C-alpha positions as CSV (number, residue, x, y, z in Angstrom):
1,M,-34.2,-4.6,79.7
2,A,-30.9,-2.8,80.5
3,T,-27.9,-3.3,78.3
4,I,-24.8,-4.6,80.0
5,T,-21.8,-2.3,79.6
6,A,-18.3,-3.2,78.7
7,D,-17.1,-2.5,82.2
8,Q,-19.8,-4.8,83.6
9,K,-18.9,-7.5,81.0
10,F,-15.3,-7.3,82.1
11,E,-16.2,-7.7,85.8
12,L,-18.4,-10.7,84.9
13,L,-15.3,-12.3,83.3
14,Q,-13.6,-12.2,86.7
15,L,-10.2,-11.5,85.1
16,T,-7.4,-9.5,86.7
17,L,-5.5,-6.8,84.9
18,P,-1.7,-6.7,85.0
19,P,-0.1,-3.3,85.7
20,A,-0.1,-1.0,82.7
21,P,3.4,-1.1,81.3
22,K,5.6,1.9,81.1
23,P,7.2,2.7,77.7
24,A,10.4,0.8,77.1
25,G,11.5,3.4,74.6
26,V,10.7,6.8,73.1
27,Y,6.9,6.4,72.4
28,K,3.5,6.7,74.0
29,P,1.6,3.6,75.0
30,C,-1.6,5.2,73.8
31,L,-2.7,8.3,72.0
32,V,-6.1,9.8,71.6
33,D,-6.7,11.6,68.3
34,G,-10.2,12.9,67.8
35,N,-12.5,9.9,68.4
36,H,-9.7,7.4,67.9
37,L,-7.5,5.6,70.5
38,Y,-4.3,4.2,69.2
39,L,-2.4,1.6,71.3
40,S,1.2,1.0,70.7
41,G,2.5,-2.6,70.5
42,H,2.0,-4.4,73.8
43,G,3.5,-7.5,75.1
44,P,2.3,-10.2,77.6
45,V,2.8,-8.6,81.0
46,R,1.9,-10.8,84.0
47,E,0.4,-9.5,87.3
48,D,3.9,-9.4,88.8
49,K,5.1,-7.2,85.9
50,S,7.2,-10.0,84.4
51,L,6.9,-10.9,80.7
52,I,5.8,-14.2,79.2
53,I,8.8,-15.1,77.0
54,G,9.5,-17.8,74.4
55,R,9.3,-18.4,70.7
56,I,6.3,-20.4,69.4
57,G,7.3,-23.6,67.8
58,K,10.5,-23.8,69.8
59,D,10.1,-22.7,73.4
60,I,6.3,-22.8,73.8
61,N,3.5,-24.4,71.9
62,M,0.6,-22.9,70.0
63,E,-1.8,-23.1,73.0
64,A,0.6,-21.3,75.3
65,G,1.0,-18.7,72.5
66,K,-2.8,-18.2,72.4
67,L,-2.8,-17.7,76.2
68,A,0.1,-15.2,75.8
69,A,-2.0,-13.3,73.2
70,R,-4.9,-13.2,75.7
71,Q,-2.5,-11.8,78.3
72,V,-1.4,-9.1,75.8
73,G,-5.1,-8.2,75.5
74,L,-5.4,-7.9,79.3
75,T,-2.3,-5.7,79.2
76,M,-3.9,-3.5,76.6
77,L,-7.1,-3.3,78.7
78,S,-4.9,-2.2,81.6
79,T,-3.5,0.6,79.5
80,I,-7.0,1.7,78.4
81,R,-8.3,1.7,81.9
82,E,-5.3,3.7,83.2
83,N,-5.4,6.3,80.4
84,I,-9.1,6.8,79.6
85,G,-10.7,5.4,82.7
86,S,-13.3,3.0,81.4
87,F,-13.9,0.4,78.8
88,D,-17.3,2.0,78.3
89,K,-15.7,4.9,76.5
90,I,-14.7,2.6,73.6
91,K,-17.3,2.4,70.9
92,R,-15.6,-0.4,68.9
93,V,-12.4,-2.1,67.9
94,I,-11.3,-0.9,64.5
95,K,-8.1,-2.8,63.8
96,V,-5.8,-5.3,65.6
97,L,-2.2,-6.1,64.3
98,G,-0.9,-9.3,65.9
99,M,2.8,-10.2,65.6
100,V,3.8,-13.7,66.5
101,N,7.4,-14.6,67.4
102,C,7.7,-18.1,65.9
103,T,9.8,-20.6,64.0
104,P,9.8,-20.3,60.2
105,E,7.6,-23.5,59.9
106,F,4.9,-22.1,62.2
107,E,1.7,-21.2,60.2
108,R,-1.1,-20.7,62.7
109,H,-0.6,-17.0,63.5
110,P,-4.3,-16.2,63.3
111,Y,-5.1,-18.9,65.9
112,V,-2.6,-17.4,68.3
113,I,-3.9,-13.9,67.9
114,N,-7.5,-15.2,68.6
115,G,-6.5,-15.2,72.2
116,C,-6.6,-11.4,72.2
117,S,-9.5,-11.1,69.7
118,E,-11.7,-13.4,71.7
119,L,-11.1,-11.3,74.8
120,F,-12.0,-8.1,73.1
121,A,-15.2,-9.8,71.7
122,A,-16.1,-10.8,75.3
123,V,-15.7,-7.3,76.6
124,W,-17.3,-5.2,73.8
125,G,-19.5,-7.9,72.1
126,E,-19.3,-9.6,68.8
127,D,-20.3,-6.5,66.8
128,N,-18.1,-3.9,68.5
129,G,-15.3,-6.1,69.9
130,V,-14.2,-7.5,66.5
131,G,-12.6,-5.3,63.9
132,V,-10.3,-5.9,61.0
133,R,-7.1,-7.8,61.8
134,S,-3.7,-8.9,60.6
135,A,-1.8,-11.8,62.2
136,V,1.7,-12.3,61.0
137,G,4.9,-14.2,62.0
138,F,8.2,-12.6,62.9
139,G,11.6,-14.1,63.4
140,S,12.0,-12.3,66.8
141,L,10.2,-9.8,69.0
142,P,11.6,-7.6,71.8
143,D,12.8,-9.5,74.9
144,N,11.8,-12.8,73.2
145,I,8.1,-12.2,73.9
146,P,5.9,-14.7,72.0
147,V,3.3,-12.0,70.9
148,E,3.1,-8.3,70.4
149,I,-0.2,-6.6,69.5
150,E,-1.2,-3.1,68.6
151,A,-4.7,-1.8,68.1
152,L,-6.9,1.1,67.0
153,F,-10.2,1.8,68.7
154,E,-13.1,4.2,68.0
155,L,-14.2,6.2,71.0
156,K,-17.7,7.2,71.9
């Protein structure tokens, strides 16, 4: 029985990738070093290139924050596809750092970042799509986006 590839899993999810964002400063959106792929912090870019904005606990609720984190994951997948061509070239997710723009009272940062982590698990599987992770709250993020995520992957 043939194993389904990450590219095939993504196609089965029937999701649409937003355009890969261009750097908004002096940095590279991704960098390959040996067998590692580093992705800079990404925000939630929509298909029309606009950003999802709002502070969790003030402007948007936790569920909308989780959906924004999923959108960040899609944005990261877009950067991967544009720069290395295929999700099949990723062996596994090593680390995800999720930053949540939220009120001081908000405490469910991991729940919000699950939006991205669940997407990665769906694409690369439970073993290879889930790595170590930090999910932390911030008082603000660029352009008032609700979530910013960076990640490290191992390449095949």
